[in-house]
A tleap script that builds the chain and sets N, CA, C and O, in Angstrom:
source leaprc.protein.ff14SB
mol = sequence {
  NMET ALA ASP GLN PHE ASP ARG ALA GLN GLU
  LEU ASP ALA VAL PHE ARG GLU GLN ALA LEU
  ALA ILE HIE LYS ARG ALA ALA SER GLN GLY
  THR GLY THR ALA ARG THR ILE CYS VAL ASP
  CYS ASP GLU LYS ILE PRO GLN ALA ARG ARG
  ILE ALA VAL PRO GLY CYS LEU ARG CYS VAL
  GLU CYS ALA THR LEU TYR GLU ARG LEU LYS
  GLY GLY CLEU
}
set mol.1.N position { 0.854 -1.185 0.000 }
set mol.1.CA position { 0.000 0.000 0.000 }
set mol.1.C position { 0.891 1.236 0.000 }
set mol.1.O position { 1.866 1.317 0.747 }
set mol.2.N position { 0.540 2.193 -0.846 }
set mol.2.CA position { 1.324 3.415 -0.952 }
set mol.2.C position { 1.060 4.327 0.240 }
set mol.2.O position { -0.085 4.533 0.643 }
set mol.3.N position { 2.123 4.859 0.784 }
set mol.3.CA position { 1.949 5.802 1.879 }
set mol.3.C position { 2.092 7.231 1.345 }
set mol.3.O position { 2.216 7.442 0.138 }
set mol.4.N position { 2.074 8.194 2.244 }
set mol.4.CA position { 2.127 9.592 1.842 }
set mol.4.C position { 3.416 9.929 1.098 }
set mol.4.O position { 3.397 10.723 0.158 }
set mol.5.N position { 4.521 9.339 1.504 }
set mol.5.CA position { 5.792 9.633 0.854 }
set mol.5.C position { 5.820 9.098 -0.581 }
set mol.5.O position { 6.341 9.751 -1.484 }
set mol.6.N position { 5.259 7.916 -0.777 }
set mol.6.CA position { 5.191 7.369 -2.132 }
set mol.6.C position { 4.326 8.260 -3.022 }
set mol.6.O position { 4.681 8.542 -4.166 }
set mol.7.N position { 3.203 8.694 -2.492 }
set mol.7.CA position { 2.303 9.567 -3.253 }
set mol.7.C position { 2.991 10.891 -3.568 }
set mol.7.O position { 2.867 11.409 -4.678 }
set mol.8.N position { 3.711 11.435 -2.599 }
set mol.8.CA position { 4.426 12.693 -2.819 }
set mol.8.C position { 5.470 12.531 -3.921 }
set mol.8.O position { 5.639 13.426 -4.749 }
set mol.9.N position { 6.163 11.412 -3.938 }
set mol.9.CA position { 7.159 11.162 -4.975 }
set mol.9.C position { 6.497 11.038 -6.346 }
set mol.9.O position { 7.027 11.532 -7.342 }
set mol.10.N position { 5.346 10.383 -6.397 }
set mol.10.CA position { 4.618 10.254 -7.657 }
set mol.10.C position { 4.195 11.624 -8.175 }
set mol.10.O position { 4.360 11.927 -9.357 }
set mol.11.N position { 3.648 12.451 -7.282 }
set mol.11.CA position { 3.223 13.792 -7.681 }
set mol.11.C position { 4.414 14.644 -8.103 }
set mol.11.O position { 4.320 15.428 -9.047 }
set mol.12.N position { 5.521 14.489 -7.406 }
set mol.12.CA position { 6.732 15.226 -7.780 }
set mol.12.C position { 7.162 14.860 -9.195 }
set mol.12.O position { 7.532 15.734 -9.980 }
set mol.13.N position { 7.116 13.598 -9.517 }
set mol.13.CA position { 7.497 13.153 -10.863 }
set mol.13.C position { 6.540 13.718 -11.910 }
set mol.13.O position { 6.970 14.132 -12.986 }
set mol.14.N position { 5.264 13.736 -11.603 }
set mol.14.CA position { 4.271 14.286 -12.535 }
set mol.14.C position { 4.527 15.771 -12.762 }
set mol.14.O position { 4.547 16.232 -13.903 }
set mol.15.N position { 4.725 16.524 -11.675 }
set mol.15.CA position { 4.972 17.956 -11.801 }
set mol.15.C position { 6.274 18.233 -12.541 }
set mol.15.O position { 6.356 19.189 -13.312 }
set mol.16.N position { 7.282 17.415 -12.317 }
set mol.16.CA position { 8.558 17.592 -13.009 }
set mol.16.C position { 8.373 17.393 -14.508 }
set mol.16.O position { 8.882 18.176 -15.310 }
set mol.17.N position { 7.646 16.345 -14.885 }
set mol.17.CA position { 7.389 16.083 -16.303 }
set mol.17.C position { 6.592 17.225 -16.924 }
set mol.17.O position { 6.873 17.644 -18.047 }
set mol.18.N position { 5.597 17.729 -16.194 }
set mol.18.CA position { 4.803 18.849 -16.695 }
set mol.18.C position { 5.665 20.096 -16.867 }
set mol.18.O position { 5.542 20.806 -17.866 }
set mol.19.N position { 6.532 20.362 -15.899 }
set mol.19.CA position { 7.401 21.537 -15.970 }
set mol.19.C position { 8.335 21.451 -17.172 }
set mol.19.O position { 8.551 22.442 -17.868 }
set mol.20.N position { 8.884 20.274 -17.411 }
set mol.20.CA position { 9.765 20.104 -18.562 }
set mol.20.C position { 9.009 20.325 -19.867 }
set mol.20.O position { 9.526 20.954 -20.790 }
set mol.21.N position { 7.792 19.809 -19.943 }
set mol.21.CA position { 6.975 20.002 -21.141 }
set mol.21.C position { 6.641 21.482 -21.334 }
set mol.21.O position { 6.654 21.982 -22.459 }
set mol.22.N position { 6.345 22.174 -20.246 }
set mol.22.CA position { 6.032 23.600 -20.316 }
set mol.22.C position { 7.232 24.386 -20.811 }
set mol.22.O position { 7.097 25.260 -21.667 }
set mol.23.N position { 8.392 24.081 -20.280 }
set mol.23.CA position { 9.594 24.800 -20.697 }
set mol.23.C position { 9.919 24.528 -22.161 }
set mol.23.O position { 10.371 25.417 -22.882 }
set mol.24.N position { 9.688 23.301 -22.587 }
set mol.24.CA position { 9.940 22.965 -23.982 }
set mol.24.C position { 8.992 23.756 -24.895 }
set mol.24.O position { 9.419 24.316 -25.905 }
set mol.25.N position { 7.704 23.797 -24.530 }
set mol.25.CA position { 6.742 24.556 -25.323 }
set mol.25.C position { 7.039 26.043 -25.286 }
set mol.25.O position { 6.929 26.733 -26.299 }
set mol.26.N position { 7.422 26.540 -24.095 }
set mol.26.CA position { 7.720 27.964 -23.957 }
set mol.26.C position { 8.900 28.355 -24.833 }
set mol.26.O position { 8.906 29.432 -25.429 }
set mol.27.N position { 9.889 27.490 -24.909 }
set mol.27.CA position { 11.060 27.791 -25.738 }
set mol.27.C position { 10.691 27.870 -27.212 }
set mol.27.O position { 11.285 28.642 -27.965 }
set mol.28.N position { 9.715 27.076 -27.621 }
set mol.28.CA position { 9.337 27.081 -29.034 }
set mol.28.C position { 8.302 28.153 -29.368 }
set mol.28.O position { 8.146 28.507 -30.536 }
set mol.29.N position { 7.596 28.674 -28.370 }
set mol.29.CA position { 6.527 29.641 -28.627 }
set mol.29.C position { 6.862 31.051 -28.176 }
set mol.29.O position { 6.108 31.977 -28.472 }
set mol.30.N position { 7.945 31.239 -27.485 }
set mol.30.CA position { 8.268 32.554 -26.924 }
set mol.30.C position { 7.775 32.637 -25.497 }
set mol.30.O position { 6.891 31.883 -25.092 }
set mol.31.N position { 8.347 33.553 -24.735 }
set mol.31.CA position { 7.984 33.675 -23.322 }
set mol.31.C position { 7.742 35.128 -22.966 }
set mol.31.O position { 7.810 36.013 -23.820 }
set mol.32.N position { 7.461 35.360 -21.700 }
set mol.32.CA position { 7.300 36.719 -21.196 }
set mol.32.C position { 6.009 37.351 -21.664 }
set mol.32.O position { 5.016 36.661 -21.896 }
set mol.33.N position { 6.026 38.664 -21.800 }
set mol.33.CA position { 4.807 39.394 -22.149 }
set mol.33.C position { 4.359 39.100 -23.577 }
set mol.33.O position { 3.213 39.381 -23.927 }
set mol.34.N position { 5.241 38.539 -24.413 }
set mol.34.CA position { 4.871 38.227 -25.786 }
set mol.34.C position { 4.002 36.969 -25.883 }
set mol.34.O position { 3.375 36.737 -26.916 }
set mol.35.N position { 3.955 36.156 -24.821 }
set mol.35.CA position { 3.181 34.925 -24.859 }
set mol.35.C position { 1.696 35.246 -24.914 }
set mol.35.O position { 1.188 36.031 -24.114 }
set mol.36.N position { 1.012 34.637 -25.858 }
set mol.36.CA position { -0.430 34.854 -25.996 }
set mol.36.C position { -1.202 33.548 -25.889 }
set mol.36.O position { -2.431 33.567 -25.836 }
set mol.37.N position { -0.507 32.412 -25.857 }
set mol.37.CA position { -1.145 31.102 -25.817 }
set mol.37.C position { -0.805 30.391 -24.510 }
set mol.37.O position { 0.355 30.359 -24.101 }
set mol.38.N position { -1.809 29.827 -23.861 }
set mol.38.CA position { -1.634 29.087 -22.614 }
set mol.38.C position { -0.798 27.835 -22.863 }
set mol.38.O position { -1.031 27.116 -23.835 }
set mol.39.N position { 0.174 27.571 -21.988 }
set mol.39.CA position { 1.050 26.412 -22.165 }
set mol.39.C position { 0.337 25.093 -21.888 }
set mol.39.O position { 0.819 24.037 -22.296 }
set mol.40.N position { -0.804 25.138 -21.202 }
set mol.40.CA position { -1.512 23.902 -20.869 }
set mol.40.C position { -2.625 23.560 -21.860 }
set mol.40.O position { -2.717 22.424 -22.325 }
set mol.41.N position { -3.461 24.533 -22.178 }
set mol.41.CA position { -4.629 24.238 -23.023 }
set mol.41.C position { -4.501 24.776 -24.447 }
set mol.41.O position { -5.362 24.514 -25.287 }
set mol.42.N position { -3.446 25.516 -24.721 }
set mol.42.CA position { -3.208 26.096 -26.050 }
set mol.42.C position { -4.294 27.080 -26.496 }
set mol.42.O position { -4.448 27.343 -27.688 }
set mol.43.N position { -5.041 27.619 -25.534 }
set mol.43.CA position { -6.031 28.659 -25.844 }
set mol.43.C position { -5.385 30.030 -25.659 }
set mol.43.O position { -4.352 30.153 -25.001 }
set mol.44.N position { -5.991 31.042 -26.233 }
set mol.44.CA position { -5.461 32.401 -26.137 }
set mol.44.C position { -5.585 32.923 -24.701 }
set mol.44.O position { -6.615 32.749 -24.051 }
set mol.45.N position { -4.514 33.566 -24.221 }
set mol.45.CA position { -4.538 34.217 -22.909 }
set mol.45.C position { -5.072 35.630 -23.141 }
set mol.45.O position { -4.504 36.376 -23.938 }
set mol.46.N position { -6.158 36.010 -22.456 }
set mol.46.CA position { -6.740 37.339 -22.668 }
set mol.46.C position { -5.730 38.454 -22.378 }
set mol.46.O position { -4.892 38.331 -21.485 }
set mol.47.N position { -5.823 39.531 -23.142 }
set mol.47.CA position { -4.900 40.640 -22.990 }
set mol.47.C position { -4.954 41.218 -21.577 }
set mol.47.O position { -3.922 41.610 -21.032 }
set mol.48.N position { -6.133 41.274 -20.985 }
set mol.48.CA position { -6.248 41.812 -19.628 }
set mol.48.C position { -5.395 41.003 -18.645 }
set mol.48.O position { -4.771 41.575 -17.751 }
set mol.49.N position { -5.366 39.683 -18.805 }
set mol.49.CA position { -4.542 38.848 -17.920 }
set mol.49.C position { -3.063 39.103 -18.196 }
set mol.49.O position { -2.271 39.205 -17.260 }
set mol.50.N position { -2.686 39.206 -19.453 }
set mol.50.CA position { -1.279 39.441 -19.797 }
set mol.50.C position { -0.792 40.767 -19.233 }
set mol.50.O position { 0.373 40.899 -18.855 }
set mol.51.N position { -1.687 41.750 -19.178 }
set mol.51.CA position { -1.326 43.044 -18.603 }
set mol.51.C position { -1.258 42.941 -17.082 }
set mol.51.O position { -0.329 43.457 -16.460 }
set mol.52.N position { -2.246 42.270 -16.486 }
set mol.52.CA position { -2.303 42.156 -15.026 }
set mol.52.C position { -1.184 41.277 -14.462 }
set mol.52.O position { -0.680 41.535 -13.369 }
set mol.53.N position { -0.796 40.234 -15.216 }
set mol.53.CA position { 0.234 39.293 -14.765 }
set mol.53.C position { 1.283 39.162 -15.864 }
set mol.53.O position { 1.278 38.187 -16.615 }
set mol.54.N position { 2.183 40.140 -15.960 }
set mol.54.CA position { 3.206 40.077 -17.011 }
set mol.54.C position { 4.024 38.788 -16.919 }
set mol.54.O position { 4.439 38.379 -15.835 }
set mol.55.N position { 4.243 38.169 -18.052 }
set mol.55.CA position { 5.022 36.937 -18.082 }
set mol.55.C position { 4.230 35.693 -17.724 }
set mol.55.O position { 4.815 34.622 -17.559 }
set mol.56.N position { 2.901 35.807 -17.600 }
set mol.56.CA position { 2.096 34.632 -17.252 }
set mol.56.C position { 2.218 33.569 -18.348 }
set mol.56.O position { 2.403 33.882 -19.524 }
set mol.57.N position { 2.112 32.320 -17.933 }
set mol.57.CA position { 2.220 31.196 -18.858 }
set mol.57.C position { 0.873 30.529 -19.123 }
set mol.57.O position { 0.719 29.796 -20.100 }
set mol.58.N position { -0.104 30.786 -18.244 }
set mol.58.CA position { -1.383 30.072 -18.316 }
set mol.58.C position { -2.561 31.041 -18.319 }
set mol.58.O position { -2.470 32.164 -17.823 }
set mol.59.N position { -3.671 30.573 -18.895 }
set mol.59.CA position { -4.925 31.311 -18.800 }
set mol.59.C position { -5.417 31.204 -17.349 }
set mol.59.O position { -4.850 30.457 -16.551 }
set mol.60.N position { -6.450 31.938 -17.023 }
set mol.60.CA position { -6.949 31.959 -15.645 }
set mol.60.C position { -7.379 30.560 -15.193 }
set mol.60.O position { -7.052 30.136 -14.084 }
set mol.61.N position { -8.111 29.849 -16.049 }
set mol.61.CA position { -8.617 28.531 -15.673 }
set mol.61.C position { -7.476 27.548 -15.409 }
set mol.61.O position { -7.492 26.835 -14.405 }
set mol.62.N position { -6.498 27.507 -16.293 }
set mol.62.CA position { -5.380 26.579 -16.127 }
set mol.62.C position { -4.501 26.978 -14.949 }
set mol.62.O position { -3.995 26.112 -14.236 }
set mol.63.N position { -4.311 28.288 -14.734 }
set mol.63.CA position { -3.518 28.754 -13.602 }
set mol.63.C position { -4.187 28.367 -12.289 }
set mol.63.O position { -3.514 27.969 -11.337 }
set mol.64.N position { -5.514 28.484 -12.240 }
set mol.64.CA position { -6.255 28.103 -11.032 }
set mol.64.C position { -6.103 26.612 -10.759 }
set mol.64.O position { -5.840 26.213 -9.624 }
set mol.65.N position { -6.265 25.792 -11.782 }
set mol.65.CA position { -6.131 24.353 -11.624 }
set mol.65.C position { -4.707 23.990 -11.212 }
set mol.65.O position { -4.509 23.155 -10.330 }
set mol.66.N position { -3.718 24.611 -11.847 }
set mol.66.CA position { -2.311 24.344 -11.527 }
set mol.66.C position { -2.020 24.658 -10.056 }
set mol.66.O position { -1.372 23.872 -9.365 }
set mol.67.N position { -2.500 25.806 -9.586 }
set mol.67.CA position { -2.262 26.186 -8.196 }
set mol.67.C position { -2.956 25.245 -7.225 }
set mol.67.O position { -2.406 24.937 -6.168 }
set mol.68.N position { -4.146 24.787 -7.563 }
set mol.68.CA position { -4.852 23.825 -6.701 }
set mol.68.C position { -4.090 22.507 -6.621 }
set mol.68.O position { -3.928 21.945 -5.538 }
set mol.69.N position { -3.624 22.017 -7.762 }
set mol.69.CA position { -2.877 20.770 -7.789 }
set mol.69.C position { -1.542 20.913 -7.069 }
set mol.69.O position { -1.130 20.024 -6.323 }
set mol.70.N position { -0.883 22.018 -7.294 }
set mol.70.CA position { 0.405 22.276 -6.655 }
set mol.70.C position { 0.231 22.389 -5.142 }
set mol.70.O position { 1.082 21.924 -4.384 }
set mol.71.N position { -0.842 22.990 -4.709 }
set mol.71.CA position { -1.095 23.165 -3.272 }
set mol.71.C position { -1.539 21.885 -2.597 }
set mol.71.O position { -1.533 21.802 -1.369 }
set mol.72.N position { -1.931 20.869 -3.386 }
set mol.72.CA position { -2.418 19.614 -2.828 }
set mol.72.C position { -1.335 18.699 -2.306 }
set mol.72.O position { -1.638 17.674 -1.696 }
set mol.73.N position { -0.072 19.045 -2.531 }
set mol.73.CA position { 1.021 18.190 -2.047 }
set mol.73.C position { 1.108 18.205 -0.591 }
set mol.73.O position { 1.972 17.542 -0.017 }
savepdb mol mol.pdb
quit
C-alpha cells in the first residue's frame, strides 16, 4: 500500500514532467509578455490577464487548476 511519501514522490514526478513540457513549449513559442497562448490548453490568454500578470504562462482557468494541484502536495 502506498503511503504519503510514495504519493508525494509520484506527484513530484508528474509535476517535473509537466514543468519540462512547459519549458519545452515555452522555448518554441516565446515567453514573457509576448506569450499569448496558454502552455496547458493552447487557448489564447486574454490581454487583460497578460497586462495584469506580465510573463504569465497560463490562462486563468489553467492557472487556477495548476495552483490547486500544486497546493495539494
